[in-house]
N, CA, C and O atoms as a GROMACS GRO file, in nm:
protein
  624
    1UNK      N    1   9.807   3.975  -7.046
    1UNK     CA    2   9.826   4.069  -6.939
    1UNK      C    3   9.696   4.080  -6.860
    1UNK      O    4   9.589   4.093  -6.920
    2UNK      N    5   9.705   4.074  -6.730
    2UNK     CA    6   9.586   4.079  -6.645
    2UNK      C    7   9.553   4.222  -6.610
    2UNK      O    8   9.638   4.311  -6.617
    3UNK      N    9   9.428   4.243  -6.572
    3UNK     CA   10   9.381   4.377  -6.537
    3UNK      C   11   9.440   4.417  -6.404
    3UNK      O   12   9.471   4.332  -6.321
    4UNK      N   13   9.456   4.548  -6.384
    4UNK     CA   14   9.510   4.596  -6.256
    4UNK      C   15   9.418   4.553  -6.142
    4UNK      O   16   9.299   4.530  -6.161
    5UNK      N   17   9.476   4.544  -6.023
    5UNK     CA   18   9.402   4.499  -5.905
    5UNK      C   19   9.280   4.586  -5.873
    5UNK      O   20   9.178   4.537  -5.827
    6UNK      N   21   9.293   4.716  -5.898
    6UNK     CA   22   9.183   4.805  -5.859
    6UNK      C   23   9.060   4.789  -5.949
    6UNK      O   24   8.953   4.835  -5.910
    7UNK      N   25   9.069   4.727  -6.065
    7UNK     CA   26   8.956   4.710  -6.155
    7UNK      C   27   8.864   4.597  -6.107
    7UNK      O   28   8.743   4.603  -6.127
    8UNK      N   29   8.919   4.497  -6.045
    8UNK     CA   30   8.840   4.382  -6.002
    8UNK      C   31   8.733   4.420  -5.901
    8UNK      O   32   8.618   4.382  -5.920
    9UNK      N   33   8.765   4.494  -5.796
    9UNK     CA   34   8.660   4.529  -5.702
    9UNK      C   35   8.551   4.612  -5.770
    9UNK      O   36   8.433   4.598  -5.736
   10UNK      N   37   8.591   4.700  -5.867
   10UNK     CA   38   8.490   4.780  -5.933
   10UNK      C   39   8.398   4.692  -6.016
   10UNK      O   40   8.278   4.717  -6.018
   11UNK      N   41   8.449   4.593  -6.083
   11UNK     CA   42   8.365   4.502  -6.161
   11UNK      C   43   8.272   4.426  -6.068
   11UNK      O   44   8.153   4.409  -6.097
   12UNK      N   45   8.326   4.381  -5.959
   12UNK     CA   46   8.243   4.311  -5.862
   12UNK      C   47   8.134   4.404  -5.808
   12UNK      O   48   8.020   4.363  -5.791
   13UNK      N   49   8.172   4.528  -5.781
   13UNK     CA   50   8.078   4.626  -5.730
   13UNK      C   51   7.972   4.656  -5.836
   13UNK      O   52   7.853   4.661  -5.804
   14UNK      N   53   8.014   4.677  -5.961
   14UNK     CA   54   7.919   4.704  -6.068
   14UNK      C   55   7.826   4.585  -6.089
   14UNK      O   56   7.706   4.600  -6.111
   15UNK      N   57   7.885   4.467  -6.080
   15UNK     CA   58   7.806   4.347  -6.098
   15UNK      C   59   7.702   4.335  -5.986
   15UNK      O   60   7.585   4.303  -6.010
   16UNK      N   61   7.746   4.362  -5.863
   16UNK     CA   62   7.652   4.356  -5.750
   16UNK      C   63   7.545   4.464  -5.762
   16UNK      O   64   7.428   4.439  -5.733
   17UNK      N   65   7.584   4.585  -5.803
   17UNK     CA   66   7.488   4.693  -5.819
   17UNK      C   67   7.386   4.658  -5.927
   17UNK      O   68   7.267   4.685  -5.913
   18UNK      N   69   7.436   4.598  -6.035
   18UNK     CA   70   7.345   4.560  -6.143
   18UNK      C   71   7.245   4.456  -6.093
   18UNK      O   72   7.125   4.466  -6.119
   19UNK      N   73   7.297   4.356  -6.021
   19UNK     CA   74   7.207   4.255  -5.967
   19UNK      C   75   7.110   4.316  -5.865
   19UNK      O   76   6.991   4.289  -5.868
   20UNK      N   77   7.162   4.399  -5.777
   20UNK     CA   78   7.078   4.463  -5.677
   20UNK      C   79   6.982   4.561  -5.744
   20UNK      O   80   6.868   4.576  -5.702
   21UNK      N   81   7.030   4.626  -5.847
   21UNK     CA   82   6.944   4.722  -5.917
   21UNK      C   83   6.823   4.653  -5.976
   21UNK      O   84   6.712   4.704  -5.964
   22UNK      N   85   6.843   4.539  -6.039
   22UNK     CA   86   6.732   4.465  -6.097
   22UNK      C   87   6.642   4.414  -5.985
   22UNK      O   88   6.519   4.425  -5.994
   23UNK      N   89   6.701   4.358  -5.881
   23UNK     CA   90   6.623   4.308  -5.768
   23UNK      C   91   6.553   4.424  -5.698
   23UNK      O   92   6.436   4.412  -5.659
   24UNK      N   93   6.624   4.535  -5.681
   24UNK     CA   94   6.566   4.654  -5.617
   24UNK      C   95   6.450   4.709  -5.698
   24UNK      O   96   6.348   4.748  -5.642
   25UNK      N   97   6.468   4.712  -5.831
   25UNK     CA   98   6.361   4.760  -5.917
   25UNK      C   99   6.240   4.668  -5.907
   25UNK      O  100   6.126   4.716  -5.899
   26UNK      N  101   6.262   4.536  -5.907
   26UNK     CA  102   6.153   4.441  -5.894
   26UNK      C  103   6.083   4.457  -5.759
   26UNK      O  104   5.960   4.452  -5.751
   27UNK      N  105   6.161   4.477  -5.652
   27UNK     CA  106   6.105   4.498  -5.520
   27UNK      C  107   6.024   4.626  -5.516
   27UNK      O  108   5.913   4.628  -5.462
   28UNK      N  109   6.077   4.733  -5.571
   28UNK     CA  110   6.006   4.861  -5.572
   28UNK      C  111   5.875   4.850  -5.650
   28UNK      O  112   5.772   4.901  -5.606
   29UNK      N  113   5.880   4.783  -5.764
   29UNK     CA  114   5.758   4.766  -5.843
   29UNK      C  115   5.654   4.683  -5.768
   29UNK      O  116   5.535   4.715  -5.770
   30UNK      N  117   5.700   4.576  -5.703
   30UNK     CA  118   5.603   4.493  -5.631
   30UNK      C  119   5.546   4.567  -5.511
   30UNK      O  120   5.427   4.552  -5.481
   31UNK      N  121   5.626   4.646  -5.442
   31UNK     CA  122   5.575   4.723  -5.328
   31UNK      C  123   5.481   4.833  -5.374
   31UNK      O  124   5.382   4.861  -5.307
   32UNK      N  125   5.510   4.894  -5.486
   32UNK     CA  126   5.420   4.998  -5.534
   32UNK      C  127   5.286   4.937  -5.573
   32UNK      O  128   5.182   5.002  -5.558
   33UNK      N  129   5.287   4.815  -5.621
   33UNK     CA  130   5.162   4.746  -5.652
   33UNK      C  131   5.083   4.719  -5.524
   33UNK      O  132   4.961   4.729  -5.524
   34UNK      N  133   5.153   4.684  -5.415
   34UNK     CA  134   5.085   4.663  -5.287
   34UNK      C  135   5.026   4.793  -5.235
   34UNK      O  136   4.915   4.794  -5.182
   35UNK      N  137   5.100   4.902  -5.251
   35UNK     CA  138   5.050   5.031  -5.203
   35UNK      C  139   4.921   5.068  -5.274
   35UNK      O  140   4.831   5.124  -5.213
   36UNK      N  141   4.912   5.038  -5.402
   36UNK     CA  142   4.790   5.069  -5.476
   36UNK      C  143   4.674   4.989  -5.420
   36UNK      O  144   4.563   5.041  -5.408
   37UNK      N  145   4.697   4.862  -5.386
   37UNK     CA  146   4.590   4.779  -5.332
   37UNK      C  147   4.547   4.829  -5.196
   37UNK      O  148   4.428   4.826  -5.164
   38UNK      N  149   4.642   4.875  -5.114
   38UNK     CA  150   4.608   4.924  -4.982
   38UNK      C  151   4.530   5.054  -4.989
   38UNK      O  152   4.446   5.080  -4.902
   39UNK      N  153   4.554   5.135  -5.090
   39UNK     CA  154   4.486   5.263  -5.101
   39UNK      C  155   4.340   5.247  -5.143
   39UNK      O  156   4.256   5.330  -5.109
   40UNK      N  157   4.309   5.140  -5.216
   40UNK     CA  158   4.172   5.116  -5.256
   40UNK      C  159   4.092   5.070  -5.135
   40UNK      O  160   4.133   4.978  -5.065
   41UNK      N  161   3.980   5.134  -5.112
   41UNK     CA  162   3.896   5.096  -5.000
   41UNK      C  163   3.770   5.030  -5.054
   41UNK      O  164   3.693   5.092  -5.127
   42UNK      N  165   3.750   4.903  -5.017
   42UNK     CA  166   3.631   4.834  -5.066
   42UNK      C  167   3.506   4.896  -5.004
   42UNK      O  168   3.511   4.951  -4.894
   43UNK      N  169   3.395   4.886  -5.075
   43UNK     CA  170   3.269   4.936  -5.022
   43UNK      C  171   3.232   4.855  -4.899
   43UNK      O  172   3.246   4.732  -4.898
   44UNK      N  173   3.186   4.923  -4.798
   44UNK     CA  174   3.144   4.857  -4.676
   44UNK      C  175   2.997   4.822  -4.686
   44UNK      O  176   2.914   4.904  -4.725
   45UNK      N  177   2.966   4.700  -4.652
   45UNK     CA  178   2.827   4.653  -4.657
   45UNK      C  179   2.746   4.727  -4.552
   45UNK      O  180   2.783   4.728  -4.434
   46UNK      N  181   2.638   4.787  -4.591
   46UNK     CA  182   2.547   4.857  -4.501
   46UNK      C  183   2.415   4.781  -4.497
   46UNK      O  184   2.340   4.786  -4.595
   47UNK      N  185   2.384   4.712  -4.387
   47UNK     CA  186   2.260   4.635  -4.381
   47UNK      C  187   2.135   4.721  -4.368
   47UNK      O  188   2.024   4.673  -4.393
   48UNK      N  189   2.153   4.848  -4.330
   48UNK     CA  190   2.036   4.934  -4.311
   48UNK      C  191   2.071   5.079  -4.343
   48UNK      O  192   2.185   5.123  -4.325
   49UNK      N  193   1.971   5.151  -4.389
   49UNK     CA  194   1.984   5.295  -4.412
   49UNK      C  195   1.901   5.366  -4.305
   49UNK      O  196   1.794   5.319  -4.267
   50UNK      N  197   1.951   5.480  -4.258
   50UNK     CA  198   1.883   5.556  -4.154
   50UNK      C  199   1.838   5.690  -4.209
   50UNK      O  200   1.907   5.752  -4.290
   51UNK      N  201   1.722   5.735  -4.164
   51UNK     CA  202   1.669   5.865  -4.203
   51UNK      C  203   1.610   5.930  -4.078
   51UNK      O  204   1.519   5.875  -4.016
   52UNK      N  205   1.663   6.046  -4.041
   52UNK     CA  206   1.612   6.116  -3.923
   52UNK      C  207   1.468   6.159  -3.947
   52UNK      O  208   1.434   6.214  -4.052
   53UNK      N  209   1.382   6.132  -3.848
   53UNK     CA  210   1.242   6.173  -3.857
   53UNK      C  211   1.202   6.257  -3.735
   53UNK      O  212   1.084   6.287  -3.715
   54UNK      N  213   1.298   6.294  -3.658
   54UNK     CA  214   1.275   6.375  -3.540
   54UNK      C  215   1.408   6.396  -3.470
   54UNK      O  216   1.511   6.346  -3.517
   55UNK      N  217   1.406   6.468  -3.359
   55UNK     CA  218   1.533   6.495  -3.292
   55UNK      C  219   1.602   6.370  -3.236
   55UNK      O  220   1.724   6.367  -3.224
   56UNK      N  221   1.523   6.268  -3.203
   56UNK     CA  222   1.582   6.148  -3.143
   56UNK      C  223   1.548   6.018  -3.214
   56UNK      O  224   1.599   5.912  -3.177
   57UNK      N  225   1.462   6.024  -3.316
   57UNK     CA  226   1.420   5.902  -3.384
   57UNK      C  227   1.472   5.897  -3.527
   57UNK      O  228   1.485   5.998  -3.595
   58UNK      N  229   1.501   5.774  -3.569
   58UNK     CA  230   1.544   5.751  -3.708
   58UNK      C  231   1.461   5.638  -3.766
   58UNK      O  232   1.437   5.536  -3.702
   59UNK      N  233   1.420   5.658  -3.888
   59UNK     CA  234   1.354   5.551  -3.963
   59UNK      C  235   1.463   5.458  -4.012
   59UNK      O  236   1.566   5.502  -4.062
   60UNK      N  237   1.440   5.329  -3.998
   60UNK     CA  238   1.539   5.228  -4.036
   60UNK      C  239   1.485   5.149  -4.153
   60UNK      O  240   1.375   5.094  -4.147
   61UNK      N  241   1.564   5.144  -4.262
   61UNK     CA  242   1.527   5.063  -4.378
   61UNK      C  243   1.632   4.954  -4.397
   61UNK      O  244   1.748   4.983  -4.425
   62UNK      N  245   1.590   4.830  -4.381
   62UNK     CA  246   1.679   4.716  -4.396
   62UNK      C  247   1.690   4.676  -4.543
   62UNK      O  248   1.596   4.698  -4.620
   63UNK      N  249   1.802   4.618  -4.580
   63UNK     CA  250   1.812   4.553  -4.710
   63UNK      C  251   1.743   4.418  -4.699
   63UNK      O  252   1.723   4.366  -4.589
   64UNK      N  253   1.706   4.361  -4.811
   64UNK     CA  254   1.644   4.228  -4.810
   64UNK      C  255   1.738   4.125  -4.748
   64UNK      O  256   1.695   4.038  -4.673
   65UNK      N  257   1.867   4.136  -4.781
   65UNK     CA  258   1.966   4.043  -4.728
   65UNK      C  259   1.975   4.054  -4.576
   65UNK      O  260   1.978   3.953  -4.506
   66UNK      N  261   1.979   4.176  -4.524
   66UNK     CA  262   1.989   4.196  -4.379
   66UNK      C  263   1.865   4.139  -4.309
   66UNK      O  264   1.878   4.074  -4.205
   67UNK      N  265   1.747   4.162  -4.365
   67UNK     CA  266   1.624   4.110  -4.306
   67UNK      C  267   1.627   3.957  -4.303
   67UNK      O  268   1.583   3.895  -4.207
   68UNK      N  269   1.679   3.899  -4.410
   68UNK     CA  270   1.689   3.753  -4.417
   68UNK      C  271   1.790   3.701  -4.315
   68UNK      O  272   1.766   3.599  -4.251
   69UNK      N  273   1.903   3.771  -4.301
   69UNK     CA  274   2.008   3.727  -4.209
   69UNK      C  275   1.962   3.724  -4.064
   69UNK      O  276   2.005   3.637  -3.988
   70UNK      N  277   1.876   3.817  -4.024
   70UNK     CA  278   1.828   3.820  -3.885
   70UNK      C  279   1.692   3.753  -3.871
   70UNK      O  280   1.632   3.754  -3.764
   71UNK      N  281   1.643   3.695  -3.981
   71UNK     CA  282   1.514   3.627  -3.982
   71UNK      C  283   1.403   3.720  -3.933
   71UNK      O  284   1.317   3.681  -3.855
   72UNK      N  285   1.407   3.844  -3.982
   72UNK     CA  286   1.315   3.947  -3.940
   72UNK      C  287   1.172   3.910  -3.977
   72UNK      O  288   1.142   3.878  -4.092
   73UNK      N  289   1.083   3.917  -3.878
   73UNK     CA  290   0.942   3.888  -3.903
   73UNK      C  291   0.856   3.997  -3.841
   73UNK      O  292   0.897   4.065  -3.747
   74UNK      N  293   0.737   4.013  -3.895
   74UNK     CA  294   0.643   4.113  -3.845
   74UNK      C  295   0.507   4.047  -3.822
   74UNK      O  296   0.479   3.938  -3.874
   75UNK      N  297   0.425   4.115  -3.745
   75UNK     CA  298   0.292   4.063  -3.716
   75UNK      C  299   0.202   4.181  -3.679
   75UNK      O  300   0.247   4.278  -3.617
   76UNK      N  301   0.076   4.173  -3.717
   76UNK     CA  302  -0.019   4.279  -3.684
   76UNK      C  303  -0.058   4.272  -3.536
   76UNK      O  304  -0.084   4.165  -3.482
   77UNK      N  305  -0.063   4.390  -3.474
   77UNK     CA  306  -0.111   4.399  -3.337
   77UNK      C  307  -0.261   4.370  -3.337
   77UNK      O  308  -0.331   4.405  -3.431
   78UNK      N  309  -0.308   4.307  -3.232
   78UNK     CA  310  -0.450   4.272  -3.223
   78UNK      C  311  -0.516   4.349  -3.109
   78UNK      O  312  -0.450   4.416  -3.030
   79UNK      N  313  -0.647   4.338  -3.103
   79UNK     CA  314  -0.724   4.403  -2.996
   79UNK      C  315  -0.776   4.296  -2.901
   79UNK      O  316  -0.823   4.191  -2.944
   80UNK      N  317  -0.766   4.325  -2.773
   80UNK     CA  318  -0.824   4.239  -2.670
   80UNK      C  319  -0.883   4.332  -2.564
   80UNK      O  320  -0.810   4.390  -2.483
   81UNK      N  321  -1.014   4.345  -2.566
   81UNK     CA  322  -1.081   4.439  -2.475
   81UNK      C  323  -1.037   4.581  -2.510
   81UNK      O  324  -1.049   4.624  -2.624
   82UNK      N  325  -0.986   4.650  -2.413
   82UNK     CA  326  -0.940   4.788  -2.438
   82UNK      C  327  -0.791   4.796  -2.469
   82UNK      O  328  -0.736   4.905  -2.481
   83UNK      N  329  -0.725   4.681  -2.483
   83UNK     CA  330  -0.581   4.677  -2.504
   83UNK      C  331  -0.544   4.640  -2.648
   83UNK      O  332  -0.617   4.570  -2.718
   84UNK      N  333  -0.428   4.688  -2.688
   84UNK     CA  334  -0.365   4.643  -2.811
   84UNK      C  335  -0.262   4.539  -2.770
   84UNK      O  336  -0.184   4.563  -2.677
   85UNK      N  337  -0.261   4.425  -2.836
   85UNK     CA  338  -0.175   4.314  -2.795
   85UNK      C  339  -0.070   4.285  -2.903
   85UNK      O  340  -0.101   4.279  -3.022
   86UNK      N  341   0.056   4.268  -2.857
   86UNK     CA  342   0.166   4.229  -2.946
   86UNK      C  343   0.242   4.114  -2.882
   86UNK      O  344   0.231   4.091  -2.761
   87UNK      N  345   0.318   4.043  -2.963
   87UNK     CA  346   0.407   3.939  -2.909
   87UNK      C  347   0.514   4.004  -2.821
   87UNK      O  348   0.559   4.115  -2.847
   88UNK      N  349   0.551   3.932  -2.718
   88UNK     CA  350   0.654   3.983  -2.626
   88UNK      C  351   0.784   4.015  -2.701
   88UNK      O  352   0.855   4.109  -2.663
   89UNK      N  353   0.814   3.940  -2.805
   89UNK     CA  354   0.938   3.962  -2.882
   89UNK      C  355   0.941   4.098  -2.949
   89UNK      O  356   1.048   4.147  -2.985
   90UNK      N  357   0.825   4.162  -2.968
   90UNK     CA  358   0.819   4.293  -3.032
   90UNK      C  359   0.862   4.406  -2.939
   90UNK      O  360   0.898   4.514  -2.985
   91UNK      N  361   0.859   4.382  -2.810
   91UNK     CA  362   0.885   4.485  -2.711
   91UNK      C  363   1.034   4.502  -2.685
   91UNK      O  364   1.105   4.404  -2.661
   92UNK      N  365   1.081   4.627  -2.690
   92UNK     CA  366   1.219   4.657  -2.653
   92UNK      C  367   1.217   4.772  -2.552
   92UNK      O  368   1.119   4.846  -2.543
   93UNK      N  369   1.324   4.784  -2.477
   93UNK     CA  370   1.338   4.893  -2.380
   93UNK      C  371   1.464   4.970  -2.413
   93UNK      O  372   1.568   4.911  -2.444
   94UNK      N  373   1.456   5.103  -2.407
   94UNK     CA  374   1.576   5.182  -2.431
   94UNK      C  375   1.659   5.188  -2.303
   94UNK      O  376   1.626   5.124  -2.203
   95UNK      N  377   1.766   5.264  -2.306
   95UNK     CA  378   1.858   5.273  -2.192
   95UNK      C  379   1.796   5.332  -2.067
   95UNK      O  380   1.847   5.313  -1.957
   96UNK      N  381   1.686   5.404  -2.083
   96UNK     CA  382   1.618   5.463  -1.967
   96UNK      C  383   1.501   5.377  -1.921
   96UNK      O  384   1.428   5.416  -1.829
   97UNK      N  385   1.481   5.261  -1.983
   97UNK     CA  386   1.373   5.171  -1.944
   97UNK      C  387   1.239   5.201  -2.007
   97UNK      O  388   1.137   5.148  -1.964
   98UNK      N  389   1.238   5.287  -2.109
   98UNK     CA  390   1.114   5.323  -2.177
   98UNK      C  391   1.081   5.213  -2.279
   98UNK      O  392   1.167   5.174  -2.357
   99UNK      N  393   0.955   5.163  -2.279
   99UNK     CA  394   0.918   5.056  -2.373
   99UNK      C  395   0.882   5.111  -2.512
   99UNK      O  396   0.822   5.217  -2.525
  100UNK      N  397   0.921   5.036  -2.616
  100UNK     CA  398   0.899   5.072  -2.756
  100UNK      C  399   0.867   4.948  -2.836
  100UNK      O  400   0.896   4.835  -2.794
  101UNK      N  401   0.805   4.969  -2.952
  101UNK     CA  402   0.793   4.866  -3.055
  101UNK      C  403   0.832   4.931  -3.188
  101UNK      O  404   0.826   5.054  -3.201
  102UNK      N  405   0.871   4.850  -3.284
  102UNK     CA  406   0.901   4.901  -3.418
  102UNK      C  407   0.781   4.876  -3.507
  102UNK      O  408   0.740   4.762  -3.527
  103UNK      N  409   0.724   4.984  -3.560
  103UNK     CA  410   0.611   4.972  -3.652
  103UNK      C  411   0.663   4.969  -3.795
  103UNK      O  412   0.767   5.026  -3.825
  104UNK      N  413   0.589   4.902  -3.881
  104UNK     CA  414   0.625   4.891  -4.021
  104UNK      C  415   0.565   5.010  -4.096
  104UNK      O  416   0.443   5.027  -4.098
  105UNK      N  417   0.652   5.092  -4.156
  105UNK     CA  418   0.608   5.208  -4.233
  105UNK      C  419   0.578   5.171  -4.378
  105UNK      O  420   0.481   5.217  -4.438
  106UNK      N  421   0.664   5.086  -4.431
  106UNK     CA  422   0.651   5.028  -4.564
  106UNK      C  423   0.740   4.906  -4.563
  106UNK      O  424   0.813   4.886  -4.466
  107UNK      N  425   0.737   4.821  -4.665
  107UNK     CA  426   0.818   4.699  -4.660
  107UNK      C  427   0.965   4.728  -4.626
  107UNK      O  428   1.030   4.810  -4.690
  108UNK      N  429   1.015   4.659  -4.523
  108UNK     CA  430   1.152   4.667  -4.473
  108UNK      C  431   1.188   4.804  -4.414
  108UNK      O  432   1.307   4.833  -4.395
  109UNK      N  433   1.089   4.888  -4.385
  109UNK     CA  434   1.113   5.020  -4.327
  109UNK      C  435   1.036   5.030  -4.196
  109UNK      O  436   0.916   5.004  -4.189
  110UNK      N  437   1.110   5.070  -4.090
  110UNK     CA  438   1.057   5.062  -3.954
  110UNK      C  439   1.080   5.192  -3.878
  110UNK      O  440   1.178   5.263  -3.901
  111UNK      N  441   0.988   5.221  -3.787
  111UNK     CA  442   1.000   5.339  -3.701
  111UNK      C  443   0.965   5.297  -3.559
  111UNK      O  444   0.865   5.229  -3.535
  112UNK      N  445   1.049   5.339  -3.466
  112UNK     CA  446   1.028   5.306  -3.324
  112UNK      C  447   0.913   5.391  -3.270
  112UNK      O  448   0.910   5.513  -3.290
  113UNK      N  449   0.820   5.326  -3.199
  113UNK     CA  450   0.706   5.395  -3.140
  113UNK      C  451   0.699   5.364  -2.991
  113UNK      O  452   0.700   5.248  -2.951
  114UNK      N  453   0.693   5.468  -2.910
  114UNK     CA  454   0.685   5.450  -2.765
  114UNK      C  455   0.545   5.399  -2.728
  114UNK      O  456   0.444   5.445  -2.782
  115UNK      N  457   0.542   5.304  -2.636
  115UNK     CA  458   0.415   5.247  -2.593
  115UNK      C  459   0.408   5.247  -2.440
  115UNK      O  460   0.509   5.256  -2.371
  116UNK      N  461   0.286   5.236  -2.390
  116UNK     CA  462   0.263   5.218  -2.246
  116UNK      C  463   0.216   5.076  -2.225
  116UNK      O  464   0.113   5.035  -2.279
  117UNK      N  465   0.291   5.001  -2.147
  117UNK     CA  466   0.259   4.861  -2.121
  117UNK      C  467   0.172   4.852  -1.996
  117UNK      O  468   0.211   4.898  -1.889
  118UNK      N  469   0.054   4.792  -2.011
  118UNK     CA  470  -0.032   4.769  -1.895
  118UNK      C  471   0.019   4.648  -1.819
  118UNK      O  472   0.036   4.651  -1.697
  119UNK      N  473   0.044   4.540  -1.895
  119UNK     CA  474   0.097   4.420  -1.831
  119UNK      C  475   0.147   4.322  -1.939
  119UNK      O  476   0.118   4.334  -2.058
  120UNK      N  477   0.224   4.226  -1.889
  120UNK     CA  478   0.276   4.120  -1.975
  120UNK      C  479   0.218   3.989  -1.923
  120UNK      O  480   0.228   3.958  -1.805
  121UNK      N  481   0.158   3.913  -2.014
  121UNK     CA  482   0.101   3.783  -1.981
  121UNK      C  483   0.170   3.678  -2.068
  121UNK      O  484   0.136   3.662  -2.185
  122UNK      N  485   0.264   3.608  -2.010
  122UNK     CA  486   0.338   3.507  -2.085
  122UNK      C  487   0.413   3.571  -2.202
  122UNK      O  488   0.501   3.655  -2.181
  123UNK      N  489   0.377   3.532  -2.324
  123UNK     CA  490   0.444   3.585  -2.444
  123UNK      C  491   0.364   3.697  -2.511
  123UNK      O  492   0.389   3.731  -2.626
  124UNK      N  493   0.267   3.753  -2.437
  124UNK     CA  494   0.184   3.861  -2.490
  124UNK      C  495   0.202   3.988  -2.407
  124UNK      O  496   0.214   3.983  -2.285
  125UNK      N  497   0.203   4.101  -2.477
  125UNK     CA  498   0.214   4.231  -2.410
  125UNK      C  499   0.084   4.306  -2.434
  125UNK      O  500   0.041   4.322  -2.549
  126UNK      N  501   0.022   4.352  -2.327
  126UNK     CA  502  -0.101   4.430  -2.337
  126UNK      C  503  -0.064   4.577  -2.326
  126UNK      O  504  -0.016   4.623  -2.223
  127UNK      N  505  -0.088   4.649  -2.435
  127UNK     CA  506  -0.048   4.790  -2.446
  127UNK      C  507  -0.172   4.878  -2.430
  127UNK      O  508  -0.274   4.857  -2.494
  128UNK      N  509  -0.158   4.978  -2.342
  128UNK     CA  510  -0.272   5.066  -2.316
  128UNK      C  511  -0.266   5.196  -2.397
  128UNK      O  512  -0.368   5.261  -2.416
  129UNK      N  513  -0.148   5.233  -2.446
  129UNK     CA  514  -0.132   5.356  -2.524
  129UNK      C  515  -0.013   5.345  -2.618
  129UNK      O  516   0.086   5.278  -2.588
  130UNK      N  517  -0.025   5.414  -2.733
  130UNK     CA  518   0.089   5.426  -2.824
  130UNK      C  519   0.085   5.338  -2.948
  130UNK      O  520   0.170   5.351  -3.035
  131UNK      N  521  -0.013   5.248  -2.956
  131UNK     CA  522  -0.020   5.157  -3.070
  131UNK      C  523  -0.166   5.120  -3.094
  131UNK      O  524  -0.240   5.091  -3.000
  132UNK      N  525  -0.206   5.122  -3.220
  132UNK     CA  526  -0.344   5.085  -3.252
  132UNK      C  527  -0.350   4.943  -3.307
  132UNK      O  528  -0.256   4.898  -3.373
  133UNK      N  529  -0.458   4.873  -3.280
  133UNK     CA  530  -0.474   4.737  -3.335
  133UNK      C  531  -0.466   4.741  -3.487
  133UNK      O  532  -0.512   4.836  -3.551
  134UNK      N  533  -0.407   4.638  -3.544
  134UNK     CA  534  -0.392   4.629  -3.689
  134UNK      C  535  -0.260   4.684  -3.740
  134UNK      O  536  -0.224   4.663  -3.856
  135UNK      N  537  -0.186   4.754  -3.652
  135UNK     CA  538  -0.054   4.807  -3.691
  135UNK      C  539   0.046   4.692  -3.697
  135UNK      O  540   0.054   4.611  -3.605
  136UNK      N  541   0.120   4.685  -3.805
  136UNK     CA  542   0.223   4.581  -3.822
  136UNK      C  543   0.346   4.620  -3.740
  136UNK      O  544   0.394   4.733  -3.749
  137UNK      N  545   0.395   4.526  -3.658
  137UNK     CA  546   0.514   4.551  -3.575
  137UNK      C  547   0.619   4.443  -3.600
  137UNK      O  548   0.587   4.331  -3.638
  138UNK      N  549   0.744   4.480  -3.577
  138UNK     CA  550   0.853   4.383  -3.588
  138UNK      C  551   0.847   4.293  -3.465
  138UNK      O  552   0.837   4.341  -3.352
  139UNK      N  553   0.854   4.164  -3.487
  139UNK     CA  554   0.860   4.070  -3.376
  139UNK      C  555   1.002   4.016  -3.369
  139UNK      O  556   1.084   4.069  -3.294
  140UNK      N  557   1.032   3.914  -3.446
  140UNK     CA  558   1.170   3.863  -3.450
  140UNK      C  559   1.258   3.965  -3.521
  140UNK      O  560   1.229   4.006  -3.634
  141UNK      N  561   1.366   4.006  -3.455
  141UNK     CA  562   1.460   4.101  -3.515
  141UNK      C  563   1.448   4.243  -3.461
  141UNK      O  564   1.519   4.332  -3.507
  142UNK      N  565   1.358   4.266  -3.364
  142UNK     CA  566   1.341   4.402  -3.310
  142UNK      C  567   1.472   4.455  -3.249
  142UNK      O  568   1.504   4.573  -3.266
  143UNK      N  569   1.544   4.370  -3.180
  143UNK     CA  570   1.670   4.414  -3.119
  143UNK      C  571   1.772   4.453  -3.226
  143UNK      O  572   1.849   4.547  -3.207
  144UNK      N  573   1.772   4.382  -3.339
  144UNK     CA  574   1.865   4.415  -3.448
  144UNK      C  575   1.826   4.546  -3.516
  144UNK      O  576   1.912   4.623  -3.557
  145UNK      N  577   1.696   4.572  -3.527
  145UNK     CA  578   1.652   4.699  -3.584
  145UNK      C  579   1.695   4.813  -3.491
  145UNK      O  580   1.739   4.918  -3.537
  146UNK      N  581   1.680   4.792  -3.360
  146UNK     CA  582   1.721   4.892  -3.262
  146UNK      C  583   1.872   4.918  -3.272
  146UNK      O  584   1.916   5.033  -3.269
  147UNK      N  585   1.949   4.812  -3.283
  147UNK     CA  586   2.093   4.826  -3.298
  147UNK      C  587   2.129   4.903  -3.424
  147UNK      O  588   2.220   4.986  -3.422
  148UNK      N  589   2.058   4.878  -3.533
  148UNK     CA  590   2.082   4.951  -3.658
  148UNK      C  591   2.046   5.099  -3.640
  148UNK      O  592   2.119   5.186  -3.688
  149UNK      N  593   1.936   5.126  -3.572
  149UNK     CA  594   1.897   5.266  -3.550
  149UNK      C  595   2.002   5.341  -3.469
  149UNK      O  596   2.030   5.457  -3.496
  150UNK      N  597   2.059   5.273  -3.370
  150UNK     CA  598   2.161   5.337  -3.286
  150UNK      C  599   2.300   5.329  -3.349
  150UNK      O  600   2.398   5.377  -3.293
  151UNK      N  601   2.306   5.268  -3.468
  151UNK     CA  602   2.432   5.253  -3.542
  151UNK      C  603   2.534   5.171  -3.462
  151UNK      O  604   2.653   5.203  -3.458
  152UNK      N  605   2.485   5.065  -3.401
  152UNK     CA  606   2.570   4.974  -3.325
  152UNK      C  607   2.598   4.854  -3.414
  152UNK      O  608   2.506   4.783  -3.454
  153UNK      N  609   2.726   4.833  -3.446
  153UNK     CA  610   2.763   4.719  -3.532
  153UNK      C  611   2.778   4.594  -3.447
  153UNK      O  612   2.839   4.597  -3.340
  154UNK      N  613   2.723   4.486  -3.497
  154UNK     CA  614   2.737   4.357  -3.428
  154UNK      C  615   2.865   4.289  -3.472
  154UNK      O  616   2.893   4.284  -3.591
  155UNK      N  617   2.941   4.237  -3.379
  155UNK     CA  618   3.065   4.167  -3.413
  155UNK      C  619   3.041   4.017  -3.416
  155UNK      O  620   2.973   3.963  -3.330
  156UNK      N  621   3.097   3.951  -3.515
  156UNK     CA  622   3.082   3.805  -3.525
  156UNK      C  623   3.218   3.744  -3.525
  156UNK      O  624   3.230   3.621  -3.532
   0.00000   0.00000   0.00000
């Protein structure tokens, strides 16, 4: 004797629900695993740390890796007559056109210092005020230190 007609659709329905239930459970488990991965936030690499040293200035401390990546170099300012001389690469200008150099406070730690430029001769800057001879300044990488101080991220 065969089963009544109304039992067949229910078996098919139960069978489909069972199959969908297992597939649905697997899908739910896999999606919940993805949600956990999305919720975790990886640490963001910070190439420099900032420390306020005045109302408008911040001391910038680079990591060794960041300094290496920008090929950061420093050089001592020299004396020539009544002027303090630095490489042209050390000189930066802010948005208002004010000239600055980054002085080395300690290894990989820099502070922007305002200077008065008397003149520029080729790759040398003759400074009349704001920097003493013998002060270590950032040459290569000054723009990157400035960007770090202003918290401007470079896109690659």
